[in-house]
Structure formats: C-alpha cells, structure tokens
C-alpha positions, 0 to 999 in steps of 0.5 A: 853559341851566341844564342845560348843563355844561362840560368840557375836551376830553381823551381822555374827551370826544373821542368826544362832540366827534367826534360833534358835528363829524360831526353838524354837518359843521363847515367841511367836516370841518376838525376844528378843525385849521385854526388849528394851522398857519400859513396856507399850512402843510401840515396834515391836517384829520382826526379822527386828527390831532385825536385825536393832538393831544388825546392829547399835550396840543397842542390845547385846547377848553372843551366845553359839554354837554347831558347826554352830548352835546357841543353847542358849544365854544371852542378856545383855546391858547398862541400857538405852538399856534394860529399860523394866524389869519385876516388874518395879514399885516395882523395881523403888520404891525401887531403891538404885543404878542404874546399868551400865549393865543389863542381861535380858534374857536367851534362851536355845534350847529345846534339849540342856537344863541342859547341861551348856549352860546358864552357858557358855552364862553368862560367855561369857556375863560377859567377854564381859562386862569386855572387854567393861570397866566393871561396876555394873551388875544387873539381875533379876533371879528366886529363884527356891529353894524348887520349881519345875519350867519348865526351859522353863519359866526361862527367866532370869535363876536362882539365883543359876546360878548367885551366881555361877558367884559371884553375890549377892542378893540385894533385892526381886523383886516380889514373886520369883525373886531377884535383883542380882548384881556383880561389874565386873572389866575391863579385864586385857587385856584392863587395860594393854592398858590403 
C-alpha cells in the first residue's frame, strides 16, 4: 500500500479515471453520474457527461493511483451537487440537519480490493474537504456486522471504515445503511492564510 498515491479528479486525471471505469464495467457504465441527479431525475450516464462536469468543476473525487493507473476513488461533493442519494424518501422524512458535503460512492478496482484503497480515498477526500473550508460531512455506508456481502456491492463502503475516520452513526437508513456524520474543520494551512 505504501506505493499508492492520491490525486483529485480533474482534467489531468480523467483519462486514468476513464480507463478504470471501462476496465471494471462499474454499475453498467454509470460513470459515477447516478448521484448527481435526484432519483427519477433524467440524466445521462455517459463518459461525455462526466467529463463535462469535470471540466466545469461540478464533480469531485479523490483518486487512488498505483503508478499511472487509477485503482479506486471516493466521490464527494457539496450537497446540492449530489442530491441523488438512496432511500431519499426516508432520508427527507427524518431529516434534522442538511450537511455541507456528501460522500456518495466508492469504487476499488477488482484486483486491489482489501488492500486499503477505500481508506486512502476517504482520507484524501476528507483532506480536500478541509482544504475547501470544511463543514458537516455526511455519508450513507452499509453496516456489515455479522453479515457477509460482496465488496463489489459496497458502493458507499462500510460503517466501520467511516467510524475509523471519526464519523458517528446518526440514524438508520433503510435496512442496513446508516447516515454517518463528521464535522470537518478547515485545514491548518487554510486557517493560517485567513
């Protein structure tokens, strides 16, 4: 794992991101577009649509690299950027506090699972959120306690991963998912500039 590096999704890393999507046929080729629109909202799940969002700064991800190849990522963004969460009806009915940021999607290349890639991606996403001013971060991971589940279905990772990064469970969402939250403070280098 020490050879892995992290970089943000931008125009310079988009080609590596694209190769990983195509190599892994992620969710039928959704290009991590599904969370950009509310459930039932029309959206295209295409490379072109994702690339257009990258070019205009309307999509964010922390990528993990092994050399020049992307091997995993964590998608994050402002709440208004990622409105299309699962279990939305229940989420809104029980809503007590709208977060500043959401973490909605993880992908780890099939050959790199169980090697700490999701952990690195989440750490890098949280660092970037702190650099961009911090705030309340929320995600919707799955509780896998006493259950076996294929890692290929853990699109939002596990509660255990988030708890290791300081998130706390706020409430259940559906049968096995949780709303988890963490207050991320502005990074030290930003606050020194203020």
